[in-house]
C-alpha atoms as an extended CHARMM CRD file, in Angstrom:
* protein
*
       109  EXT
         1         1  MET       CA            -32.6510000000      -13.5460000000       17.1880000000  PROA      1               0.0000000000
         2         2  VAL       CA            -33.0210000000      -13.2050000000       13.4090000000  PROA      2               0.0000000000
         3         3  ASN       CA            -30.2230000000      -14.5100000000       11.1540000000  PROA      3               0.0000000000
         4         4  PHE       CA            -29.6220000000      -12.0560000000        8.3070000000  PROA      4               0.0000000000
         5         5  GLY       CA            -26.7870000000      -14.0910000000        6.7370000000  PROA      5               0.0000000000
         6         6  PHE       CA            -23.9190000000      -11.9390000000        7.9620000000  PROA      6               0.0000000000
         7         7  THR       CA            -22.1830000000      -11.0030000000       11.1770000000  PROA      7               0.0000000000
         8         8  ILE       CA            -21.0760000000       -7.6490000000       12.4320000000  PROA      8               0.0000000000
         9         9  SER       CA            -17.3180000000       -7.5410000000       12.7140000000  PROA      9               0.0000000000
        10        10  VAL       CA            -15.5070000000       -5.9160000000       15.5680000000  PROA      10              0.0000000000
        11        11  THR       CA            -14.1120000000       -2.5090000000       14.6510000000  PROA      11              0.0000000000
        12        12  ARG       CA            -10.3840000000       -2.3330000000       14.2280000000  PROA      12              0.0000000000
        13        13  ALA       CA             -8.7570000000        0.4940000000       16.1410000000  PROA      13              0.0000000000
        14        14  VAL       CA             -5.5870000000        1.9410000000       14.6590000000  PROA      14              0.0000000000
        15        15  GLU       CA             -3.1330000000        3.3240000000       17.1900000000  PROA      15              0.0000000000
        16        16  TYR       CA             -1.8130000000        5.8710000000       14.7040000000  PROA      16              0.0000000000
        17        17  ASP       CA              0.3900000000        7.7910000000       17.1400000000  PROA      17              0.0000000000
        18        18  LYS       CA              2.0760000000        4.5940000000       18.3750000000  PROA      18              0.0000000000
        19        19  ASN       CA              2.8140000000        3.1520000000       14.9210000000  PROA      19              0.0000000000
        20        20  ASP       CA              6.2510000000        3.3820000000       13.3020000000  PROA      20              0.0000000000
        21        21  LYS       CA              5.9000000000        5.7570000000       10.3670000000  PROA      21              0.0000000000
        22        22  GLY       CA              9.6060000000        5.5270000000        9.4780000000  PROA      22              0.0000000000
        23        23  CYS       CA              8.8960000000        3.7660000000        6.1960000000  PROA      23              0.0000000000
        24        24  ALA       CA              6.4340000000        6.4680000000        5.1160000000  PROA      24              0.0000000000
        25        25  GLU       CA              9.0330000000        9.1450000000        5.8420000000  PROA      25              0.0000000000
        26        26  TYR       CA             11.7140000000        7.1310000000        4.0150000000  PROA      26              0.0000000000
        27        27  VAL       CA              9.4940000000        6.7080000000        0.9430000000  PROA      27              0.0000000000
        28        28  ALA       CA              8.4190000000       10.3750000000        0.9830000000  PROA      28              0.0000000000
        29        29  LEU       CA             12.0670000000       11.4720000000        0.8420000000  PROA      29              0.0000000000
        30        30  ARG       CA             13.0020000000        9.1070000000       -1.9950000000  PROA      30              0.0000000000
        31        31  VAL       CA              9.7500000000        9.2680000000       -3.9750000000  PROA      31              0.0000000000
        32        32  PRO       CA              8.2620000000       12.7530000000       -3.4830000000  PROA      32              0.0000000000
        33        33  SER       CA              5.3830000000       12.0060000000       -5.8570000000  PROA      33              0.0000000000
        34        34  SER       CA              4.0350000000        9.4230000000       -3.3720000000  PROA      34              0.0000000000
        35        35  SER       CA              2.4340000000       12.2240000000       -1.3690000000  PROA      35              0.0000000000
        36        36  ALA       CA              0.2990000000       13.1720000000       -4.4030000000  PROA      36              0.0000000000
        37        37  CYS       CA             -1.7160000000        9.9250000000       -4.2170000000  PROA      37              0.0000000000
        38        38  ILE       CA             -5.4650000000       10.5090000000       -3.8360000000  PROA      38              0.0000000000
        39        39  GLY       CA             -6.3180000000        6.8240000000       -3.3980000000  PROA      39              0.0000000000
        40        40  CYS       CA             -8.3680000000        6.5570000000       -6.5920000000  PROA      40              0.0000000000
        41        41  GLY       CA             -7.4940000000        2.8690000000       -7.0460000000  PROA      41              0.0000000000
        42        42  GLY       CA             -6.4480000000        3.0760000000      -10.6870000000  PROA      42              0.0000000000
        43        43  CYS       CA             -3.1690000000        1.3840000000       -9.8360000000  PROA      43              0.0000000000
        44        44  SER       CA             -4.9290000000       -1.5260000000       -8.1580000000  PROA      44              0.0000000000
        45        45  ALA       CA             -7.4180000000       -1.8780000000      -11.0030000000  PROA      45              0.0000000000
        46        46  THR       CA             -4.7010000000       -2.3590000000      -13.6260000000  PROA      46              0.0000000000
        47        47  CYS       CA             -2.2840000000       -4.3810000000      -11.4980000000  PROA      47              0.0000000000
        48        48  THR       CA             -1.4080000000       -7.7650000000      -13.0010000000  PROA      48              0.0000000000
        49        49  ALA       CA             -0.1070000000       -9.0530000000       -9.6720000000  PROA      49              0.0000000000
        50        50  GLY       CA             -3.3390000000       -7.8990000000       -8.0390000000  PROA      50              0.0000000000
        51        51  ASN       CA             -5.3730000000       -9.8980000000      -10.5480000000  PROA      51              0.0000000000
        52        52  LEU       CA             -3.3630000000      -13.0540000000       -9.8460000000  PROA      52              0.0000000000
        53        53  THR       CA             -2.7100000000      -12.7190000000       -6.0910000000  PROA      53              0.0000000000
        54        54  GLU       CA             -4.0170000000      -10.8000000000       -3.0900000000  PROA      54              0.0000000000
        55        55  PHE       CA             -1.5580000000       -7.9590000000       -3.8150000000  PROA      55              0.0000000000
        56        56  ASN       CA             -3.1910000000       -4.5190000000       -3.5760000000  PROA      56              0.0000000000
        57        57  ILE       CA             -0.8850000000       -1.5570000000       -4.0740000000  PROA      57              0.0000000000
        58        58  ARG       CA             -3.4880000000        0.9410000000       -2.8880000000  PROA      58              0.0000000000
        59        59  LYS       CA             -3.9400000000       -0.9310000000        0.3780000000  PROA      59              0.0000000000
        60        60  ILE       CA             -0.1830000000       -1.3210000000        0.8330000000  PROA      60              0.0000000000
        61        61  GLN       CA              0.3610000000        2.4190000000        0.4410000000  PROA      61              0.0000000000
        62        62  MET       CA             -2.4180000000        3.1620000000        2.9370000000  PROA      62              0.0000000000
        63        63  LEU       CA             -0.9470000000        0.7360000000        5.4850000000  PROA      63              0.0000000000
        64        64  MET       CA              2.5170000000        2.2310000000        4.9660000000  PROA      64              0.0000000000
        65        65  LYS       CA              1.2500000000        5.7540000000        5.6140000000  PROA      65              0.0000000000
        66        66  ARG       CA             -0.4860000000        4.5230000000        8.7680000000  PROA      66              0.0000000000
        67        67  GLY       CA              2.7200000000        2.8680000000        9.9610000000  PROA      67              0.0000000000
        68        68  GLU       CA              1.2810000000       -0.6500000000        9.9520000000  PROA      68              0.0000000000
        69        69  ASN       CA              4.4600000000       -2.1680000000        8.5400000000  PROA      69              0.0000000000
        70        70  GLN       CA              3.8830000000       -5.7920000000        9.5390000000  PROA      70              0.0000000000
        71        71  LEU       CA              0.5930000000       -5.9470000000        7.6350000000  PROA      71              0.0000000000
        72        72  TYR       CA              2.0910000000       -5.1390000000        4.2310000000  PROA      72              0.0000000000
        73        73  LYS       CA              5.6620000000       -6.3860000000        4.6350000000  PROA      73              0.0000000000
        74        74  GLU       CA              4.9540000000       -9.8810000000        3.2760000000  PROA      74              0.0000000000
        75        75  GLN       CA              3.0020000000       -8.4710000000        0.2960000000  PROA      75              0.0000000000
        76        76  LEU       CA              5.8110000000       -6.3960000000       -1.2320000000  PROA      76              0.0000000000
        77        77  HSD       CA              7.5130000000       -9.3320000000       -2.9770000000  PROA      77              0.0000000000
        78        78  LYS       CA              4.3460000000      -10.0110000000       -4.9970000000  PROA      78              0.0000000000
        79        79  CYS       CA              4.7480000000       -6.8360000000       -7.0620000000  PROA      79              0.0000000000
        80        80  MET       CA              6.0110000000       -7.6910000000      -10.5500000000  PROA      80              0.0000000000
        81        81  LEU       CA              7.3540000000       -4.1350000000      -11.0980000000  PROA      81              0.0000000000
        82        82  CYS       CA              5.7470000000       -4.1480000000      -14.5440000000  PROA      82              0.0000000000
        83        83  GLY       CA              4.8560000000       -0.4400000000      -14.4260000000  PROA      83              0.0000000000
        84        84  LYS       CA              1.2190000000       -0.6680000000      -15.5340000000  PROA      84              0.0000000000
        85        85  CYS       CA              0.2270000000        1.3070000000      -12.4540000000  PROA      85              0.0000000000
        86        86  LEU       CA              2.5210000000        4.1480000000      -13.5490000000  PROA      86              0.0000000000
        87        87  THR       CA              0.7000000000        4.5600000000      -16.8360000000  PROA      87              0.0000000000
        88        88  VAL       CA             -2.7730000000        4.9610000000      -15.3260000000  PROA      88              0.0000000000
        89        89  CYS       CA             -2.0220000000        7.1310000000      -12.2940000000  PROA      89              0.0000000000
        90        90  PRO       CA             -3.7860000000       10.4880000000      -12.7840000000  PROA      90              0.0000000000
        91        91  ARG       CA             -1.4130000000       12.1700000000      -10.3000000000  PROA      91              0.0000000000
        92        92  GLY       CA              1.8360000000       10.7770000000      -11.7290000000  PROA      92              0.0000000000
        93        93  VAL       CA              2.8200000000        8.8430000000       -8.6200000000  PROA      93              0.0000000000
        94        94  ASP       CA              5.9510000000        6.7590000000       -9.1420000000  PROA      94              0.0000000000
        95        95  THR       CA              4.3880000000        3.6010000000       -7.7270000000  PROA      95              0.0000000000
        96        96  ARG       CA              7.2460000000        1.3820000000       -8.8620000000  PROA      96              0.0000000000
        97        97  GLY       CA              9.7470000000        3.6310000000       -7.1020000000  PROA      97              0.0000000000
        98        98  MET       CA              7.5290000000        3.6060000000       -4.0470000000  PROA      98              0.0000000000
        99        99  ILE       CA              7.4830000000       -0.2110000000       -3.8960000000  PROA      99              0.0000000000
       100       100  LEU       CA             11.2580000000       -0.3490000000       -4.4110000000  PROA      100             0.0000000000
       101       101  ALA       CA             11.8020000000        2.2210000000       -1.6440000000  PROA      101             0.0000000000
       102       102  MET       CA              9.5930000000        0.2120000000        0.7390000000  PROA      102             0.0000000000
       103       103  ILE       CA             11.5600000000       -2.9640000000       -0.0380000000  PROA      103             0.0000000000
       104       104  GLU       CA             14.8150000000       -1.0720000000        0.4750000000  PROA      104             0.0000000000
       105       105  TYR       CA             13.5840000000        0.2830000000        3.8190000000  PROA      105             0.0000000000
       106       106  MET       CA             12.5740000000       -3.1980000000        4.9850000000  PROA      106             0.0000000000
       107       107  ARG       CA             15.9860000000       -4.6100000000        4.0170000000  PROA      107             0.0000000000
       108       108  GLU       CA             17.8160000000       -1.8780000000        5.9110000000  PROA      108             0.0000000000
       109       109  LYS       CA             15.7350000000       -2.4120000000        9.0050000000  PROA      109             0.0000000000
């Protein structure tokens, strides 16, 4: 067998229908602009917290919409709520409000 310097990872199946999408519904009601996100990554590119930690707002929003709450729950506190992501979003998504709504949902739960 030839060693090419990498391994093939096992695919990760997402059980979308079984996941709890309560947080996504909660955020959609409180921050209607969150549904306008096209996943361009502008927010992640300008994020100060993302440059200093493993925080990735784009990934967190994707996981929230999928209902994979446990995977992003511990990342929410890393957001500095500075608002840089708001200034670069081409769709006008209230990313700060979205993060605050996710934190609020997690506290209520």
